[in-house]
FIDO-39627 format. One record per atom (N, C-alpha, C, O): residue in three letters; x, y, z. Coordinates in steps of 0.05 Angstrom, whole numbers, plus 5000, padded with zeros to 4 digits. Atoms other than C-alpha are relative to their C-alpha. Layout:
<recs>
ALAXYZ/...
</recs>
This chain:
<recs>
MET500849715025/MET648657964804/MET497149964998/MET496549735005/GLN501549925013/GLN641858174781/GLN500449964965/GLN501650104949/ARG500449965029/ARG640757964712/ARG498550204985/ARG496450304993/ARG501949645005/ARG638358584668/ARG498249854990/ARG498649644978/SER502050015039/SER632058544624/SER500450034982/SER501850224977/THR499349975031/THR632058444551/THR498150165000/THR496150115013/SER502849895010/SER627658974525/SER497749914992/SER495850064993/ALA502150165008/ALA622958424498/ALA498249885026/ALA495949795026/GLU501250034981/GLU621958304562/GLU498550245021/GLU496950175039/ILE500349774985/ILE620758974595/ILE497250094988/ILE496550044965/SER502950035010/SER613159214599/SER500850295011/SER501450315034/PRO499949714990/PRO614159994604/PRO497050075021/PRO497450205042/MET501949994987/MET606660004630/MET499849875024/MET498049935040/SER500650174970/SER607459524689/SER502550145013/SER502550345028/ILE497149914980/ILE614659624712/ILE499550185017/ILE497350295015/GLY500649784973/GLY615360114778/GLY501650184983/GLY503250134965/ILE499149805008/ILE616760754765/ILE499750185021/ILE497850135037/THR500149844985/THR618161374808/THR500950304991/THR501950334968/SER497649745008/SER621062124807/SER500650125020/SER499550165042/VAL498949814976/VAL626362514836/VAL499750254987/VAL498550284966/TYR500449795008/TYR626863174830/TYR502850195005/TYR503550155029/GLN498249875012/GLN632863644813/GLN499550375008/GLN497350475001/PRO501649784996/PRO632964414840/PRO500750164977/PRO502650094964/ILE499049835017/ILE633164984791/ILE500750275010/ILE499050425021/VAL500449734988/VAL636165584810/VAL500450334982/VAL501150344958/THR498549665008/THR637666424796/THR502849944997/THR504049835016/LEU496649914998/LEU645166534774/LEU500750145017/LEU502650115032/ASP498549834983/ASP644667094805/ASP498049985039/ASP495850055046/GLY501150034989/GLY644166904870/GLY499249745023/GLY499349735047/ARG499250274999/ARG643366174874/ARG496549925010/ARG495949695016/ALA502950074986/ALA635366184899/ALA498249814978/ALA497949864954/VAL502150225017/VAL630465554874/VAL497850084996/VAL495750025008/VAL503550025023/VAL624965734834/VAL498749844990/VAL496749894977/GLY501750255006/GLY623465024822/GLY501549794992/GLY503949854990/TYR499050205000/TYR625164364806/TYR499749854973/TYR498149934957/GLU500750135021/GLU625763864752/GLU499549795002/GLU501549655005/ALA501050335006/ALA621963174750/ALA501649884985/ALA502049964962/LEU499150155018/LEU626062644730/LEU499049665002/LEU498449565024/VAL501850244991/VAL623161934716/VAL502449785009/VAL504649784999/ARG498350164992/ARG626161344757/ARG499249725000/ARG496949705007/THR501750244994/THR624760604757/THR500549905029/THR502449975043/CYS499650094964/CYS623660244829/CYS498949704994/CYS497949624973/GLY500550185007/GLY622659564846/GLY502349815001/GLY504749835007/ASP497950365003/ASP625558844835/ASP501450094974/ASP500150224957/GLY497449985021/GLY632558864784/GLY500950235006/GLY500650365027/PRO498349854996/PRO636659314765/PRO499050344996/PRO496750375003/PRO501749785012/PRO634760054742/PRO501050004967/PRO503049924955/ILE499749965030/ILE633360234671/ILE500050234992/ILE497950374993/PRO500649695016/PRO635260874637/PRO497950104991/PRO496949994972/PRO502649915019/PRO629161304620/PRO500349964971/PRO498849824957/PRO500550075035/PRO631361364547/PRO499449664995/PRO497149614986/GLU501150234996/GLU631460574551/GLU497949794996/GLU497549594982/LEU502650004996/LEU625060554574/LEU498550194981/LEU496050174978/LEU501849705024/LEU622361114526/LEU500849764974/LEU498649674967/GLY498750175021/GLY625560634470/GLY498449804996/GLY497649784972/VAL500950214994/VAL621860024493/VAL497650054986/VAL496749934967/ALA502750024997/ALA615060404502/ALA499750054958/ALA498249894947/ARG500649915029/ARG615360704419/ARG500749654985/ARG499549614963/ALA500050265012/ALA617259924399/ALA497149864998/ALA495949744980/GLN502650174986/GLN611259694437/GLN497850184995/GLN495650105003/GLY502449905001/GLY606660274415/GLY498850105018/GLY496350135014/VAL502749974985/VAL604060494479/VAL502450345007/VAL501950445029/THR499549734993/THR608861234479/THR498950175023/THR499850295042/ALA501849724992/ALA603261624497/ALA499449965032/ALA500050115050/ASP500350084976/ASP600861224555/ASP502249985021/ASP501750035044/PHE497350054979/PHE608061084589/PHE500450285001/PHE501250365023/ASP498749804997/ASP609561804569/ASP497950185027/ASP498450295049/TRP502849934968/TRP603462034620/TRP499549915019/TRP498050025035/ARG499250104976/ARG604961614668/ARG502350105009/ARG502050245030/CYS497649814991/CYS611461894679/CYS499150315006/CYS499750485022/ARG501149684998/ARG608262494674/ARG498850115029/ARG499650295044/LEU501549994978/LEU603062404728/LEU501949845022/LEU500749785042/SER498550094978/SER608662094770/SER501150235009/SER501050265033/ALA499649694983/ALA611162774785/ALA498650165000/ALA499350375011/LEU501949814984/LEU605763114790/LEU499249865028/LEU499250025046/LEU501050094982/LEU603362634842/LEU501850075026/LEU501050175047/GLY498249904991/GLY609662724870/GLY500250145014/GLY500950095037/ALA499549734993/ALA609863444878/ALA497950085018/ALA498250215038/VAL503049994985/VAL602163444902/VAL501249885031/VAL502050035050/GLU499250014976/GLU604263014957/GLU502250105027/GLU502650065051/SER498549874979/SER609163414984/SER500350255017/SER501950345033/GLY500649745004/GLY605864014984/GLY501650174991/GLY502750355003/TYR497749775021/TYR610064354931/TYR498650254996/TYR496250294989/PRO502649735000/PRO608265084935/PRO499950114977/PRO501750114961/ASP500849925026/ASP605265364884/ASP501150214986/ASP500850224961/GLN497649815017/GLN609865914865/GLN502549964987/GLN503950094971/LEU497150035014/LEU615665504857/LEU498849844965/LEU497049694961/ALA500050225032/ALA615965204775/ALA501049715006/ALA503049655019/LEU499850285006/LEU615364444764/LEU501049944976/LEU499450004958/PHE499950025029/PHE618964234701/PHE499049724993/PHE499949565010/VAL500250195001/VAL616163644673/VAL500449934968/VAL499350064950/ASN500649945024/ASN618063334611/ASN498049784979/ASN497149584991/ALA501450065016/ALA614263064554/ALA500349934970/ALA500150144957/GLU500250125029/GLU614762664482/GLU497150184989/GLU494950205000/PRO503349905004/PRO609663074436/PRO498649874987/PRO496949994974/ILE502350235010/ILE606162474412/ILE498549955022/ILE496449845018/ALA501450064987/ALA604162444484/ALA497650225009/ALA495350165014/LEU500549795006/LEU602363164489/LEU497750014988/LEU495850105001/ASP501349955027/ASP598463144427/ASP497249795008/ASP495149774995/ALA501550274996/ALA594562564459/ALA497850075028/ALA498750185048/PRO500549894971/PRO589362664513/PRO501249815024/PRO502149585021/PRO498750184977/PRO591762414585/PRO497249845009/PRO495049935016/PRO502050284986/PRO587761694605/PRO498050145022/PRO498350325038/ARG502849924980/ARG581361774641/ARG500350005030/ARG499050145047/ASP499150074974/ASP584561504702/ASP501750145006/ASP502950055025/TYR498049894987/TYR589362004712/TYR498350345009/TYR498750485029/LEU501349734999/LEU584662654703/LEU498950025034/LEU497150205035/ALA500349944979/ALA583762614783/ALA502150145008/ALA502350345021/ILE496949894985/ILE591062704794/ILE500650344987/ILE501550544998/LEU499449695031/LEU591463304729/LEU498550155021/LEU500150335029/ALA500849844987/ALA585863634781/ALA501350085029/ALA501550305039/ASP498349924975/ASP589563614843/ASP502550134997/ASP503650225017/ALA497149835002/ALA596163934806/ALA499050234982/ALA500650334967/ALA499749855010/ALA592564414779/ALA500050335005/ALA499750544992/ARG498749644990/ARG594564994825/ARG503049934995/ARG504750115002/LEU496250075009/LEU602164674802/LEU500250294985/LEU498350424976/SER500249865024/SER605265194762/SER503049924982/SER505449994983/VAL498650175006/VAL607864724718/VAL501450024965/VAL499950074946/ILE498749865026/ILE613164834655/ILE500449764984/ILE502649664990/VAL499550305014/VAL612964154607/VAL502550024976/VAL501850134955/GLU496350125018/GLU620664014566/GLU498249924981/GLU496049814985/ILE500950125023/ILE618963874498/ILE503549994980/ILE505450134973/THR497250085017/THR624463604462/THR499549824970/THR498449604971/GLU501150145022/GLU623863414387/GLU502949974987/GLU504950114989/ARG496750065011/ARG629463094349/ARG500250024972/ARG502250094958/ASP500349965028/ASP626463084283/ASP497650174993/ASP495550054994/LEU501449835013/LEU622563614258/LEU498449974989/LEU496249944999/MET501250175026/MET620163404193/MET498149845002/MET496049834989/GLY502050164998/GLY617562854223/GLY496849985009/GLY495449795003/ASP502649964992/ASP610963134258/ASP499550265007/ASP497950325025/PRO501949644992/PRO610163954256/PRO498550095018/PRO498650235038/ALA503449964987/ALA603563934268/ALA499549885022/ALA498450015041/GLY499850144971/GLY603763444321/GLY500950215015/GLY499450335031/LEU498749834991/LEU608763884342/LEU499250265016/LEU500150355037/LEU500849725000/LEU605464504345/LEU496849965020/LEU496350115039/ARG501850134983/ARG599264204376/ARG500349945022/ARG498750045038/ALA499550024986/ALA602263924424/ALA500750245018/ALA499750245040/ALA499349784988/ALA605064574448/ALA496950155017/ALA496650185041/GLU501949884998/GLU598264924446/GLU497949825016/GLU495849945022/HIS501650184982/HIS594764264490/HIS500850055021/HIS499150065039/ALA499149924973/ALA599964434546/ALA498650294999/ALA496650325013/ARG501949744986/ARG597265114550/ARG497650034998/ARG496750255005/ASN502649984994/ASN590464974545/ASN499549785032/ASN497549765045/LEU499950124970/LEU592364524610/LEU500950175025/LEU501750095047/GLY498249794984/GLY594465194640/GLY504149925006/GLY505650005024/TRP497350124997/TRP601664854632/TRP501650384980/TRP500650554965/ARG498149875022/ARG607565344603/ARG501749844987/ARG501549604990/VAL498850195015/VAL612765114556/VAL502250054998/VAL502850284990/ALA497049975008/ALA620065024553/ALA500949874980/ALA499749654978/ILE498250205030/ILE624364724488/ILE503649945021/ILE505450065033/ASP497450224980/ASP629764224523/ASP502150014969/ASP501850074945/ASP497750015021/ASP636664104491/ASP500650234979/ASP501750144958/VAL499449895022/VAL637464734448/VAL502949974998/VAL504249965019/GLY496749985017/GLY644564714410/GLY500449755004/GLY502849735000/ALA500050425007/ALA644063854413/ALA500250014972/ALA502149974957/ASP499749965031/ASP642463954349/ASP498350194980/ASP496350274992/SER501149835014/SER639764404289/SER497250085002/SER496450315001/SER502750044994/SER632964234301/SER498950155028/SER496650245031/SER500549854971/SER632464534369/SER500450294998/SER499450415017/LEU499349645013/LEU634465304340/LEU497449924989/LEU495750074999/ALA501649845021/ALA629165204290/ALA496749995010/ALA494850125000/LEU502049934980/LEU623765074341/LEU498850115006/LEU496350085008/ILE500649844975/ILE624765654383/ILE498450204989/ILE497750365007/PRO500349745005/PRO621666204338/PRO496249814997/PRO494149954994/LEU502350045012/LEU615565684324/LEU498549935024/LEU496149895023/LEU501650164978/LEU613665444392/LEU499250215020/LEU497150195033/ARG499649754992/ARG614566074421/ARG500349975036/ARG498950105051/PRO499950124974/PRO617065754493/PRO500550255019/PRO502250435015/ASP498049924978/ASP617666074557/ASP501950075011/ASP502650285021/VAL497450004988/VAL623565844580/VAL502149814982/VAL501249594973/ILE498950125011/ILE629365604545/ILE502649885005/ILE504550045008/LYS498650184995/LYS633765054555/LYS502649924986/LYS502649764967/LEU496550075008/LEU641865014540/LEU500549795000/LEU499449665018/ASP500250324996/ASP644064334525/ASP502850065022/ASP503850285028/MET497750084977/MET649464174576/MET502849974982/MET504949984994/THR497250075003/THR655064044529/THR500950294992/THR503250314986/LEU499549825012/LEU654864764508/LEU501550195023/LEU502950385017/VAL499049904984/VAL656564964581/VAL503549845011/VAL505749885022/GLN496350174985/GLN661664404593/GLN501449964974/GLN502649754975/GLY498150105024/GLY665064374524/GLY501150244992/GLY500550455002/ARG498849645011/ARG669364944485/ARG498750184985/ARG497550134964/SER500949765022/SER667265544457/SER500349904973/SER501949724970/SER500050035028/SER666165514381/SER498750224980/SER498250444988/ASN501149825028/ASN663365844309/ASN497249895011/ASN495850095016/GLU502650104995/GLU656765404330/GLU499350075020/GLU496950115020/THR501150024965/THR656165504409/THR498950304993/THR496750385001/ALA500549744998/ALA656866274385/ALA498450024992/ALA497250195005/ALA502949875019/ALA650866314335/ALA498249885018/ALA496850055029/ILE502050084983/ILE646665884376/ILE500050115029/ILE498250065044/VAL500949704980/VAL647766434431/VAL499650154993/VAL498850325009/ALA501349675009/ALA646266984393/ALA496549914992/ALA494650055000/ALA502550025003/ALA640066644367/ALA498050005025/ALA496350175029/VAL500749914961/VAL637966494449/VAL499450255000/VAL497150345001/ALA500049684982/ALA639167164465/ALA498450174980/ALA496950334990/ALA502449825012/ALA635167494405/ALA497349895006/ALA495450025014/GLU503050154995/GLU629467064412/GLU499150055028/GLU496950125033/ALA501349834970/ALA629567224492/ALA499050204998/ALA496950265010/GLU500849664985/GLU629768004484/GLU497649994982/GLU496150184989/ARG501849925012/ARG624567954437/ARG497049875014/ARG494849995014/THR503050084991/THR618967524470/THR500750035033/THR498950145045/GLY499549984971/GLY621967504543/GLY500249755013/GLY500049715037/ALA499350324977/ALA623266764558/ALA502850015010/ALA504950105003/LEU497450134989/LEU627766504597/LEU501949894991/LEU501449704976/VAL497550295008/VAL635066164585/VAL500049905027/VAL499750015049/LEU499550184972/LEU636065634631/LEU501949744993/LEU501249544980/ALA498350075003/ALA642665344633/ALA500449685013/ALA500149685038/GLU500750224991/GLU642964554645/GLU503549935000/GLU505550064993/GLY496549964992/GLY649664184669/GLY501550115017/GLY503850045019/ILE497449794990/ILE652864684710/ILE500349775030/ILE498749695047/GLU498650224976/GLU657664214759/GLU502050175010/GLU502850055030/THR497649844995/THR663264724772/THR498850314996/THR496750374985/GLU500949685003/GLU663065544778/GLU501850084972/GLU501350294960/GLN500349855027/GLN666665604714/GLN497849874975/GLN497649944952/HIS502650025026/HIS660465234677/HIS497650255012/HIS495950354998/GLU501549804991/GLU656865744717/GLU500150254981/GLU498450354966/SER498649765012/SER661466304694/SER499050024971/SER497950224963/CYS500650025019/CYS660266064630/CYS497250054985/CYS496550184965/ALA502449965004/ALA653365974634/ALA497950405002/ALA495850514994/ARG500849774991/ARG652666664658/ARG499750284970/ARG498250454960/ALA499049785023/ALA657067014601/ALA498749844968/ALA499749934947/MET501750165021/MET651966484545/MET497350185005/MET495650164988/GLY502549814998/GLY646067014573/GLY497749825014/GLY495449925010/ALA500750134986/ALA643166474615/ALA499750155033/ALA501450295043/VAL500549844981/VAL639066704683/VAL499549715016/VAL500849695037/LEU500450234991/LEU636866024703/LEU502449724996/LEU503649634977/GLY498450215007/GLY640865444723/GLY500149745013/GLY499249735036/GLN500450234983/GLN641664654738/GLN501049874995/GLN501249834971/GLY497950175001/GLY646164174753/GLY501349955023/GLY500650065043/TYR499350124960/TYR650263834816/TYR500750155008/TYR500750125032/LEU498749844988/LEU653664424826/LEU497350205026/LEU498150375042/TYR500349834984/TYR647064674864/TYR498149735008/TYR496149805019/GLY500650304988/GLY644763864881/GLY498549864978/GLY497649954957/ALA500250245030/ALA643163214842/ALA496649945009/ALA495249995028/PRO503050044995/PRO636562984834/PRO499249795024/PRO500549585028/ASP500650224968/ASP633062624905/ASP496850155001/ASP495650324988/VAL503150004995/VAL626362624933/VAL499850335002/VAL501650495005/LEU500849734986/LEU623063254948/LEU500850205029/LEU500150055047/PRO501549994971/PRO623163635016/PRO498650055012/PRO497050164997/ASP503050064990/ASP618163625056/ASP499450395007/ASP500550535025/PHE500449715006/PHE615464355038/PHE499250165038/PHE499650395046/GLY502649884975/GLY611064445110/GLY503250085019/GLY502850255037/GLU498449934984/GLU618564495142/GLU502250214991/GLU503850295008/VAL499049825016/VAL621864965095/VAL499650225011/VAL497250285014/LEU500249744996/LEU623065645118/LEU500750164990/LEU500450394998/LYS498449735021/LYS626666015065/LYS498250214983/LYS496350084974/PRO502550025007/PRO622166435035/PRO500349914966/PRO502249864952/VAL500050185034/VAL619666164963/VAL500550184982/VAL500450404992/HIS498649825017/HIS622266524900/HIS498349854973/HIS498649634964/SER501950165019/SER617266404845/SER501750174973/SER503250364974/LEU498249885025/LEU619766514765/LEU497950284989/LEU495650324994/ASP501449705011/ASP617967224729/ASP499149954974/ASP500450114960/LEU500250205027/LEU615566874665/LEU497050204982/LEU495050204996/ASP501649825015/ASP610667364609/ASP498549754987/ASP499349524983/GLY500850185008/GLY605467054580/GLY500049974966/GLY499550184953/THR500150095026/THR605666734508/THR498049874985/THR496049774996/VAL502050085019/VAL602166524447/VAL500549844987/VAL502249924971/THR497950205014/THR603965844416/THR497950044968/THR499149994947/VAL501049965019/VAL598865994364/VAL497350244995/VAL495250255007/ARG501049794992/ARG596066614347/ARG498050044965/ARG496650244959/ALA502149985035/ALA592366454262/ALA497249845008/ALA497549615018/PRO502250225008/PRO585366154260/PRO501349814981/PRO502849884963/VAL499850145018/VAL585665474232/VAL499550004964/VAL501149884949/ALA501649865026/ALA581965694163/ALA501550094985/ALA501850044962/VAL499449755015/VAL585566234149/VAL503649924978/VAL505649834989/THR497849995011/THR591266214090/THR501950135007/THR501850215030/PRO497949804993/PRO597766604088/PRO499150224992/PRO499350395010/TYR501149775015/TYR594667154043/TYR498850095021/TYR499850255037/GLY501449934979/GLY589467194088/GLY500550145028/GLY498850245043/LEU498449904964/LEU594867434158/LEU500250224978/LEU498750384987/THR498749754999/THR597168004116/THR498450244991/THR499450454982/HIS500849704995/HIS591668514115/HIS500250215008/HIS499250414999/SER498949814975/SER594868894171/SER501750044987/SER503149935004/LEU497449925018/LEU600269044128/LEU499550214978/LEU501350344968/GLY501149725008/GLY596369554091/GLY499849984975/GLY498949754971/ALA501050025036/ALA595469644005/ALA501449754999/ALA502649675019/ARG499850205011/ARG597169053972/ARG501750114968/ARG500850284953/ARG498749965021/ARG601869093916/ARG499049854978/ARG497749664986/HIS499750105036/HIS601268853835/HIS501749844986/HIS503549994980/ALA497150055007/ALA606468403802/ALA498449734975/ALA496449604975/ASP498950185020/ASP607067973748/ASP500549705002/ASP500049645026/SER498150284994/SER609967243748/SER502350065002/SER503550045024/THR496649935005/THR616467453727/THR500750175028/THR502750115040/LEU498249914986/LEU617167943780/LEU500149845024/LEU502349875036/LEU500550224974/LEU615267433838/LEU501549874996/LEU502949795015/ASP496550345004/ASP620866893806/ASP501450135007/ASP502750045025/ALA497749874991/ALA625367413814/ALA500050115032/ALA502250115043/ILE499350064974/ILE623867553885/ILE500949835019/ILE502749825037/GLU499850234991/GLU622266943898/GLU503249965004/GLU504349965026/ASN497350105000/ASN629666753876/ASN502050065014/ASN504149955021/SER497149794979/SER632967373920/SER498749875024/SER500049905044/LEU500250064965/LEU628967043982/LEU501449685003/LEU502749585021/LEU498750415000/LEU630966213966/LEU502750115007/LEU503650065030/HIS497350044998/HIS637766413960/HIS500450125020/HIS501749955033/SER500049874978/SER637966884017/SER500649715028/SER502249705047/ALA500550114980/ALA636066294056/ALA502849694997/ALA502549465005/TYR498450305011/TYR642665814030/TYR502350105027/TYR504049945036/GLY497349944983/GLY647266264085/GLY498349975034/GLY499949985053/THR501149954981/THR642266274144/THR499749745016/THR497749695029/GLY499550274989/GLY644565604167/GLY497649685000/GLY496249644980/SER500950264998/SER641164904184/SER497949975019/SER496849775027/SER502450044980/SER636165134232/SER498150134983/SER496250184997/THR501449875015/THR632565454182/THR496849784988/THR496649564977/VAL502850095022/VAL625065284155/VAL498550164981/VAL496950334989/VAL500949935020/VAL623165454090/VAL496649804990/VAL496349564997/LEU501850005007/LEU616365354062/LEU498550044976/LEU497249904990/ALA500650035026/ALA613365403996/ALA496049944987/ALA494249774990/THR503550045005/THR605965513966/THR500950034968/THR502550194959/VAL499649865029/VAL605465443890/VAL497449914988/VAL496249704991/SER502849955002/SER599565673859/SER499749814965/SER501149704948/ALA501250245033/ALA595065293800/ALA500650094985/ALA500249954965/SER500549895030/SER596765763748/SER503149854993/SER503649734973/THR497350035012/THR604365623751/THR501149825005/THR503149804991/GLY499350244982/GLY605765003792/GLY503349965001/GLY504650175002/LEU497349944994/LEU613064793800/LEU502049894983/LEU502149664975/THR499049885022/THR617864993755/THR502049725006/THR501649595026/PRO498350064993/PRO623964563746/PRO502650105013/PRO504550005026/ALA497849734992/ALA628365103762/ALA500349985030/ALA502249895042/ARG500950024977/ARG625265173828/ARG500249765009/ARG501449755030/GLU499950234984/GLU624864473842/GLU503349915008/GLU504349795027/ALA496650004990/ALA632464473840/ALA500450145025/ALA501850035042/ILE498849904983/ILE632864973889/ILE499249875032/ILE500449855053/PHE500150124973/PHE628564653935/PHE501149745015/PHE501249695039/GLU498850214993/GLU631764013932/GLU503550095012/GLU504849895019/ASP497849874987/ASP638564443958/ASP499450015024/ASP500649925043/LEU500449904972/LEU635264684010/LEU499149845013/LEU500049855036/ALA499850224984/ALA632664094034/ALA501649885025/ALA501349815049/ALA497250114979/ALA639963894051/ALA501350185020/ALA503050135038/ARG498349714982/ARG641964574082/ARG497750105016/ARG498350315029/THR501249824970/THR635464764131/THR498449715011/THR498449495000/ALA500750144986/ALA632064424180/ALA496849854991/ALA495849655002/LEU502350095008/LEU625464324141/LEU499950194975/LEU500550424974/MET500149915026/MET624164434066/MET497349944988/MET497149724977/ALA503550145001/ALA615564404054/ALA498650134974/ALA498350374976/VAL500949955017/VAL612564493993/VAL497349954994/VAL496649714994/PHE503250044998/PHE604664623984/PHE499150024979/PHE499550244969/ASP500350065037/ASP601864373907/ASP497449905003/ASP496649835025/SER502350005006/SER595364263884/SER500749794970/SER499249614961/HIS498950195016/HIS599463923830/HIS501249685001/HIS501949605023/ALA498750144984/ALA602363303829/ALA503149985008/ALA504850084994/ALA496049954995/ALA609863203866/ALA501449844986/ALA500849614978/PRO498050205014/PRO615362993835/PRO500649785006/PRO499949745030/PRO499050224988/PRO618062353841/PRO502249995015/PRO504450055006/ALA498250094978/ALA621662153908/ALA501250315003/ALA503650335009/PRO498349774987/PRO623262903921/PRO501549985033/PRO500849905055/SER498449984960/SER627963003986/SER498850235010/SER500350315028/PHE500649864982/PHE623663564010/PHE496549954996/PHE495149874977/ARG503350074997/ARG616463514036/ARG498450084987/ARG498450334983/THR502549965025/THR611163533992/THR496849915025/THR496549745042/VAL502650024994/VAL603263704010/VAL498750034982/VAL499450154962/VAL502150065024/VAL597763553973/VAL497950275011/VAL497050285035/VAL501949785007/VAL593264223958/VAL497949894988/VAL498349814965/GLY501849965026/GLY586564103931/GLY500550194991/GLY502050365001/ALA500649845022/ALA584664453865/ALA498750245017/ALA499850465021/ASP501649834995/ASP579364793894/ASP500250205026/ASP498850405033/GLU500049744980/GLU582065103951/GLU500350245004/GLU501250344984/PRO498749745011/PRO583465753960/PRO503650075002/PRO504950254991/LEU497149954999/LEU590965663980/LEU500849894975/LEU503049954967/ALA497950065029/ALA592065313909/ALA500150274980/ALA501550294960/LEU499149695011/LEU591066123891/LEU502650085006/LEU503950204989/GLU497649854984/GLU596966303934/GLU502549884991/GLU502849644987/ARG496350075001/ARG604466253921/ARG501950205018/ARG502550445015/SER498549804977/SER608466463980/SER502749765002/SER503149524996/ILE497250134991/ILE615766364007/ILE500750115035/ILE501450335043/VAL500049954967/VAL616066304089/VAL501749914999/VAL502249694989/ILE497350114995/ILE622566304109/ILE500550115034/ILE500150355041/VAL499549964976/VAL624166284183/VAL501849915013/VAL502049675015/ALA497650154997/ALA631266274217/ALA499350185028/ALA497750375033/PRO499749884975/PRO632966404285/PRO500050234999/PRO497950335007/MET499649725003/MET635767144270/MET498250184978/MET498250424973/SER501849775029/SER631167414212/SER497749734993/SER497749505001/SER501950115008/SER624667224176/SER498550154990/SER497450335002/VAL501549975009/VAL621167344117/VAL497949854990/VAL497949614990/ALA500950185027/ALA615567224069/ALA498850184982/ALA498050424982/LEU502249835016/LEU612467354014/LEU497449844984/LEU497649624972/ILE502950125005/ILE605167193996/ILE498950204984/ILE498750454984/ALA502249835023/ALA601167323939/ALA497749734988/ALA498049484987/VAL502350105013/VAL594567123907/VAL499450104972/VAL499550344964/GLU500649975022/GLU592667023844/GLU498250264990/GLU496850325009/ARG502049915011/ARG588267543803/ARG500050024971/ARG500650234958/GLY499849985030/GLY587867383736/GLY502149954983/GLY504149814989/THR498050005010/THR591667503679/THR500250204979/THR498050314973/ALA500149755013/ALA594768063628/ALA499649844978/ALA499449604972/GLU501150065037/GLU592968143556/GLU502049794986/GLU501649674965/ASP497950185019/ASP599067723539/ASP498949745013/ASP498749535000/GLY501050334985/GLY596267173592/GLY502649915017/GLY503149675018/THR497249964982/THR603067323638/THR497049965028/THR495050105030/PRO501849994974/PRO598967063710/PRO500850275011/PRO503050385009/MET499049744980/MET598267683754/MET499149935030/MET497249785033/TYR500249984979/TYR598267733824/TYR500550265025/TYR502250445026/ASP499549754977/ASP596668173892/ASP501349875016/ASP500549655023/TYR497950104986/TYR602568063935/TYR501450185020/TYR502250405014/ARG498849804982/ARG605468324000/ARG503449855017/ARG503449635027/LEU497350134995/LEU613568204021/LEU499650195029/LEU498950435030/THR499849964979/THR614068234099/THR502249965015/THR503349755008/TYR497950044979/TYR619368254152/TYR498950015029/TYR500149985051/ASP501350074973/ASP614568244203/ASP499249785018/ASP497049685017/ARG500150164998/ARG615867744244/ARG497549835015/ARG497549595022/HIS502450094988/HIS609467644273/HIS498249834981/HIS497349604983/VAL501250155023/VAL605967554208/VAL501549764995/VAL500249554995/VAL498950255012/VAL611667064185/VAL499149825010/VAL497349665002/LEU501150274975/LEU610966614241/LEU496649824994/LEU496249584989/ASP501250064995/ASP604366574242/ASP498449894970/ASP496249764970/ALA501350165014/ALA603566394164/ALA502649825004/ALA502649714982/ALA498350194989/ALA609165954186/ALA497949765005/ALA497649554991/THR501650214984/THR604065574231/THR497649924983/THR496849684980/VAL502150085029/VAL598665584176/VAL500549744992/VAL499549534999/LEU499450165018/LEU601665234133/LEU501249725022/LEU500049505018/LEU499150254988/LEU605664694185/LEU498049825022/LEU498449605033/ARG502150124995/ARG599164574213/ARG499349824979/ARG497849644988/ARG502050195020/ARG596764174148/ARG502149864990/ARG501349744970/ILE498550214996/ILE603963754146/ILE498849765020/ILE498649765045/PRO500650254984/PRO601263054162/PRO503049945007/PRO505350025000/ALA496450074982/ALA606262654211/ALA500349764973/ALA498849644958/ARG498150215028/ARG611262234163/ARG500049685019/ARG500549625043/SER500450354996/SER610261444164/SER503349915010/SER505549925000/ALA496650104998/ALA615061094213/ALA501049864983/ALA503449904980/ALA499050205027/ALA616160604157/ALA502050254982/ALA503150204961/
</recs>
């Protein structure tokens, strides 16, 4: 019996890897429209599960290099097989790797693979860890000409929170949804995914389909694509030169990850909404309280972002609400030019006192089924010294998502320590 290597003995950058490919089909007719590339180890010794390899790569600080190596293996295998341009090629990626440039040695392979219809699958298990890096990863993937899919939707609450922010082309339902029993949580996931697919034209793909019953369940959940052993196990690619069946392509609408310029503040995005309103801090406090309390009922897939103006600062009452929401939502972040409270449970981002953002106060709430933003900017004081603001309240999802994107880009990666 071969001895299994310990983690300390594994070198992710030197161990032999290859790719196998699992078909992805239309649920209506089971026509093959693409394949997902899955990494496997090869060479001497027993196989090592990909999650274990990735864990070792993280521990050794080579996640980006190893992840690019896996992705290039998938692309090279497709190029060598004569992969048809019309078929989608799904490849997995860690956000930290997409946020890093590909190694120079791989540029030639990337050039050869430029004709392929690549869809990169992003999974993020810790939205709060590095939301800015996550947005950059999707943006960099699209700069390479690739489409974006969100993987494992339904596996945890953060996956649903990602959907509106990353604007995916494909939404992949986690296999537990089609293989498990329906529940209230399943219903909420299905409803949120259906709403996003209707709004954006994203395609819904169900993973883990192994039986006719699983396929029927996937259809009921709104999936139009399927993947699983019912349609084929991961294997080497066919010789496409000998394939006589017509090739089917995915009908994907163009999507944009980020529309908002980097330098814009949330208030700068609201000018298209028409005339601004005027209010003192008392009215804004009341509106903010109403919006924040509405976030209590939107579930753990909600993102809440707040900016604190230089005049008012963070009051104890508002801090208590933020602390509470941090435990209930996927992400609660506060942008403030004042000193942060000691050890808050919500994420804090320092804003320079001379920055335009320091003059703004806003509440931006992004939930799977709804979105809203109250965005205001300081406009002096009333005769009694009360701060006055120009503000806009909007439920326009595009404006809200762009405002959220502008703020999320400012959140630094959380230290691994």
